[in-house]
Legacy VTK file of the C-alpha trace (Angstrom):
# vtk DataFile Version 3.0
C-alpha trace
ASCII
DATASET POLYDATA
POINTS 223 float
17.181 1.219 -21.214
17.543 3.632 -18.314
14.283 2.811 -16.585
14.812 -0.939 -16.269
16.736 -0.771 -12.989
14.257 1.579 -11.315
11.387 -0.603 -12.427
12.861 -3.518 -10.514
11.851 -1.718 -7.327
8.258 -2.158 -8.382
8.154 -5.333 -10.397
7.972 -8.057 -7.767
6.159 -6.204 -5.029
2.749 -5.854 -6.525
2.167 -9.006 -8.505
-0.982 -11.018 -7.834
-1.437 -14.714 -8.210
-5.171 -14.457 -8.908
-5.138 -13.033 -12.463
-6.689 -14.753 -15.448
-4.002 -15.534 -18.000
-6.076 -14.057 -20.818
-6.098 -10.550 -19.307
-4.281 -7.915 -21.336
-3.981 -4.169 -21.461
-1.903 -1.051 -22.060
-0.471 1.229 -19.385
1.351 4.550 -19.205
3.197 5.321 -15.982
5.600 7.823 -14.518
8.636 6.171 -12.928
11.119 8.525 -11.243
10.061 11.326 -13.583
10.247 9.232 -16.737
7.202 8.264 -18.786
7.062 4.529 -19.501
4.591 2.657 -21.701
3.775 -1.012 -21.207
1.708 -3.519 -23.134
0.898 -6.969 -21.802
-1.075 -10.049 -22.780
-1.567 -12.645 -20.085
1.265 -12.986 -17.576
3.894 -14.220 -20.027
3.908 -11.505 -22.718
5.145 -8.027 -21.869
6.441 -5.132 -23.948
8.081 -2.027 -22.450
8.471 0.762 -24.977
11.493 3.050 -24.862
10.476 6.677 -24.388
12.833 7.675 -27.224
10.910 5.531 -29.692
14.143 3.849 -30.814
13.780 0.610 -28.922
11.737 -1.600 -26.636
11.933 -4.637 -24.393
9.948 -7.829 -24.866
9.264 -10.717 -22.516
8.181 -13.912 -24.243
8.960 -17.646 -24.130
10.323 -17.212 -20.585
13.078 -14.891 -21.883
13.749 -11.165 -22.030
14.859 -9.356 -25.170
15.763 -5.786 -26.043
15.124 -4.459 -29.555
17.050 -1.441 -30.841
17.362 0.540 -34.047
20.795 1.783 -35.077
21.830 3.116 -38.485
18.679 1.667 -39.978
19.422 -1.809 -38.627
17.150 -3.694 -36.218
19.093 -5.453 -33.476
17.704 -7.941 -30.951
19.634 -9.012 -27.840
18.825 -11.706 -25.285
18.797 -9.948 -21.892
18.261 -13.206 -20.016
21.560 -14.491 -21.407
23.269 -11.233 -20.432
21.940 -11.564 -16.866
23.222 -15.131 -16.676
26.676 -14.022 -17.814
26.953 -11.069 -15.427
25.723 -13.256 -12.567
26.318 -11.640 -9.189
26.671 -8.218 -10.791
22.879 -8.123 -10.971
22.527 -8.113 -7.176
22.564 -4.339 -6.971
19.366 -4.310 -9.012
17.469 -6.415 -6.493
13.847 -5.629 -5.884
14.146 -3.021 -3.166
17.735 -2.107 -3.969
19.463 -1.182 -0.697
16.397 0.524 0.737
14.096 -2.089 2.249
15.587 -4.913 4.283
12.617 -5.863 6.435
8.924 -5.024 6.284
7.530 -4.292 9.738
3.906 -3.479 8.977
1.559 -2.669 6.120
-1.735 -1.126 7.109
-4.797 0.249 5.358
-5.380 3.875 6.349
-9.057 3.732 5.404
-8.540 6.578 2.939
-9.005 6.472 -0.817
-7.202 8.194 -3.683
-8.041 8.267 -7.369
-5.120 7.530 -9.673
-5.486 7.233 -13.466
-9.259 7.319 -13.019
-9.244 4.344 -10.642
-10.189 4.638 -6.978
-7.568 2.941 -4.849
-6.989 2.253 -1.180
-4.202 4.113 0.624
-1.768 1.975 2.619
1.244 2.824 4.748
4.286 0.600 5.093
6.789 0.684 7.939
10.119 -0.915 7.145
13.758 -1.094 8.158
16.208 0.235 5.571
19.768 -0.899 4.828
21.124 1.361 7.571
18.838 -0.140 10.210
16.612 2.936 10.348
12.829 2.604 10.514
11.146 4.372 7.603
7.623 4.703 6.249
6.177 4.704 2.743
2.755 5.403 1.275
1.200 3.360 -1.531
-2.125 3.328 -3.327
-3.323 -0.189 -4.116
-6.264 -1.548 -6.072
-7.910 -4.821 -6.984
-8.709 -3.520 -10.463
-8.241 -6.555 -12.717
-6.167 -4.800 -15.367
-3.790 -3.195 -12.861
-3.286 -6.494 -11.083
-2.781 -8.305 -14.391
-0.077 -5.814 -15.330
1.605 -6.442 -11.993
1.523 -10.175 -12.600
3.264 -9.751 -15.938
5.913 -7.457 -14.438
6.439 -9.948 -11.637
7.175 -12.663 -14.174
9.720 -10.390 -15.834
11.572 -9.798 -12.587
11.608 -13.497 -11.742
13.301 -14.173 -15.070
16.068 -11.675 -14.293
16.568 -13.049 -10.801
16.635 -16.651 -11.972
18.995 -15.908 -14.853
21.500 -14.039 -12.686
21.274 -16.468 -9.757
20.518 -13.515 -7.501
19.241 -14.349 -4.032
15.641 -13.257 -3.522
15.429 -10.596 -0.829
13.538 -11.332 2.368
11.427 -8.264 1.619
10.002 -9.963 -1.485
8.596 -12.824 0.546
7.245 -10.414 3.124
5.505 -8.320 0.491
3.979 -11.456 -1.000
2.556 -12.284 2.402
1.325 -8.786 3.205
-0.002 -7.644 -0.189
0.275 -9.989 -3.110
-1.715 -12.784 -1.579
-4.609 -10.361 -1.139
-4.832 -9.731 -4.889
-3.711 -6.089 -5.016
-1.905 -4.188 -7.755
-0.276 -0.778 -7.376
-1.469 2.583 -8.632
1.049 4.787 -6.871
4.151 4.455 -4.700
5.150 7.581 -2.808
6.087 10.297 -5.335
8.315 8.085 -7.481
5.856 5.819 -9.250
2.330 6.520 -10.513
0.051 5.208 -13.233
-1.024 7.935 -15.661
-3.459 5.988 -17.813
-4.591 2.401 -18.190
-6.646 0.600 -20.805
-8.077 -2.913 -20.625
-7.880 -3.199 -24.438
-5.559 -6.132 -25.109
-2.782 -5.470 -27.662
-2.389 -7.704 -30.705
-0.215 -10.774 -30.222
2.026 -9.509 -33.034
3.243 -6.712 -30.719
5.256 -9.321 -28.823
6.960 -10.953 -31.805
10.707 -10.496 -32.291
11.501 -8.539 -35.492
14.805 -10.367 -36.005
16.903 -13.218 -34.653
18.758 -12.381 -31.398
22.364 -11.355 -31.967
25.449 -12.588 -30.165
26.930 -9.782 -28.069
30.700 -9.363 -28.710
32.755 -10.382 -25.704
29.751 -11.808 -23.901
29.926 -15.369 -25.157
30.554 -18.257 -22.809
LINES 1 224
223 0 1 2 3 4 5 6 7 8 9 10 11 12 13 14 15 16 17 18 19 20 21 22 23 24 25 26 27 28 29 30 31 32 33 34 35 36 37 38 39 40 41 42 43 44 45 46 47 48 49 50 51 52 53 54 55 56 57 58 59 60 61 62 63 64 65 66 67 68 69 70 71 72 73 74 75 76 77 78 79 80 81 82 83 84 85 86 87 88 89 90 91 92 93 94 95 96 97 98 99 100 101 102 103 104 105 106 107 108 109 110 111 112 113 114 115 116 117 118 119 120 121 122 123 124 125 126 127 128 129 130 131 132 133 134 135 136 137 138 139 140 141 142 143 144 145 146 147 148 149 150 151 152 153 154 155 156 157 158 159 160 161 162 163 164 165 166 167 168 169 170 171 172 173 174 175 176 177 178 179 180 181 182 183 184 185 186 187 188 189 190 191 192 193 194 195 196 197 198 199 200 201 202 203 204 205 206 207 208 209 210 211 212 213 214 215 216 217 218 219 220 221 222
């Protein structure tokens, strides 16, 4: 799915460790111009629906799966196993990519902005990029329970990819945890690349996270 890599920029940064496991909801977001739909139930069940309607990704049982339809056949693949096999090749999909190497400061501007009907607080972040240049970014954060719960679920998904591929966790992840995550925020908007469009606190049915078939072995990817 094309949006998976770009989502990794967001996944870890805005998780919160203060979310009730029972929280669930449904979210529509724009990520780099692409509309993405998510469903989550607690922090361990997540479904990301393909915009084409031909497939989706599921996180469950501490694993990641992709489900696709081709020639009338339903195919399920274990993405966690794929990440483990590719190993270091996953490094380029680290949380901030090659953009953020060190967070210098995150500050609340005192301004507010409404995104997806939710009033959020506007923050600025100063950071050093991969070229050693100081840059700045604007984000809209909120302590809305559903937004933070979504972030928790996405955080779990990213941890699974990192753990499976043995990728080293960037310093920026730890810094963001210290600056934002520990304060219980979730994200509504990140610059012009990421923005929530709509969010519902209605929890999806547990059946939405069930696998429709047994995972298949990917040719040439066996150990």
